C-alpha positions in Angstrom: 0.0 0.0 0.0 1.3 3.4 -0.9 0.1 6.5 1.1 0.8 10.0 -0.1 0.7 12.7 2.5 1.5 16.4 2.5 4.0 17.8 4.9 1.3 19.1 7.2 -0.5 15.8 7.1 2.7 13.9 8.0 3.3 16.1 11.0 -0.3 15.6 12.2 0.1 11.9 11.8 3.4 11.8 13.6 1.9 13.9 16.5 -1.0 11.5 16.8 1.4 8.5 16.8 3.6 10.2 19.5 0.5 10.9 21.6 -0.7 7.3 21.2 2.6 5.9 22.2 2.6 8.0 25.5 -0.9 6.9 26.2 -0.1 3.2 25.6 3.0 3.4 27.9 0.7 4.6 30.7 -1.9 2.0 30.0 0.7 -0.8 29.9 2.0 0.3 33.3 -1.5 0.2 34.8 -2.5 -3.1 33.3 -2.2 -6.3 35.3 -3.7 -8.9 33.0 -0.8 -10.5 31.2 -2.6 -11.1 27.9 -3.9 -7.5 27.7 -0.5 -6.2 28.6 1.1 -8.2 25.8 -1.4 -7.0 23.3 -0.7 -3.3 24.3 3.0 -4.0 24.0 2.6 -5.3 20.5 0.5 -2.3 19.5 3.2 0.0 21.1 5.9 -1.8 19.1 4.0 -1.4 15.8 3.4 2.3 16.5 7.0 2.8 17.5 8.1 1.3 14.2 5.7 3.6 12.3 7.1 6.5 14.3 10.6 5.7 13.2 9.5 5.5 9.6 7.7 8.9 9.8 10.6 10.7 11.6 12.8 11.3 8.6 9.9 12.0 6.3 8.2 14.7 8.2 10.3 17.5 6.7 9.9 16.4 3.1 7.2 17.9 0.8 5.4 14.6 0.3 5.5 11.5 2.4 5.3 7.9 1.1 4.6 5.4 3.8 
């Protein structure tokens, strides 16, 4: 899948991912159920990977992700 984003859209997406990562970390810390905690960690890992891919692209005119 190819997704084309403007510079502004890529910044908004990165900000949303950053915010979600912080929220997930807090939720992981509060969660006691092992299965739920593992699912949250997997989601965090996927978002962190996306965050790393977005980082160098935020300054370009168009983003392909």
